[in-house]
N, C-alpha and C positions, 0 to 999 in steps of 0.2 A: 469335222463332225462327223460320229459314229452313233448311231441310236439304235435299240433294239426295241423294235415297235411291238406293243401288244395289242392287236385289234379289236380284240374281247376280254378286257380285265376281268369280266364276272367268272371265266372259265379260271383263271389263277385263285381266285376267293374260293370257288367251288372245291378247289384242290388242298385249300389251307393255305395258300400263299398269299400274302399282302397284294391285292389288287394294285398295279400301277399300269399306269399307259405306254410308259417307255423307260428305258434305262439308258442313261449316258455312258459311253466306253471312250478310253482313248488308245491309242496307239504308242507303245514305245520300245525303242530298243535299248534304253538304259534301265534294265531289271534282271536280277539274278538270272532268271529263266529263261532270258532272250539267249538266243544260241545264233552265233555268226551273225548278228544282223538280223536276223529273221524278226525280231520283235514278238511282243506279246500283246493283248488287250487288256487291259485294266477298267475294273469296274469306278466311274468317276474318279473322284480323287484320293482311291484307296490304293495299296498296293495289291488288292485281290484279282487273280487272273480269270477271264471269261475265256474259255477253251472251246474247242471246237465240240465235244462232247455235250457241253451245256449249251451252246448252239442250236445242235441237233434236237436237243430235248425240248429246249423252249420253242422251236419250229414245229416239231413234231407233235406233241402234247397241247400247245397253246396257241399255234399259228402266229408265232412270232416272224419279224422280218428283221432282218439288219439292214438299216438304211446308212448309206456313207457319202461324203462329199470331201473333196479337197486333199483324198488320200487317195494312193493306187490301189486296185482291186488285187493284185499281186501281195500287197502287204498284209490285208484282211484276212485272205485265204491262206496264206504263211502264216500269220501268228494264230489263226485257229487250227491248222494242219488239215484242211480240207483243199478239195481241189479247186482251180479258176472258176470251174462251172456248177459250183455247189448251188442247190437251187435256197432262194428264201436271201440270196446278199443281194442288196438292190442299190446302184447308183443313185442318186439323188439326181432331180434334173436339175440343169443349170439354169440358174435366173437371167433371163437376159436385163439387158440395159435399158 
């Protein structure tokens, strides 16, 4: 699970963007832009890439956070081309049994 969460969708609306609470992303290394197994993040079921510049813009302008589980942080950060300690990338808490 990888989701881009917008805590305040009204900020998107004010900027003229369709207001959404979250956007589903997926990691794959089976894309022409994936280099040496690094992988890319794609929007939902499309082949459109979500990159580090897009993440930083969503985070810095709209307060977005990227929440993930079931995948290693290094894969997320590698696909975005950002350092492992990049702010706003958060592992979802594990559900207890």
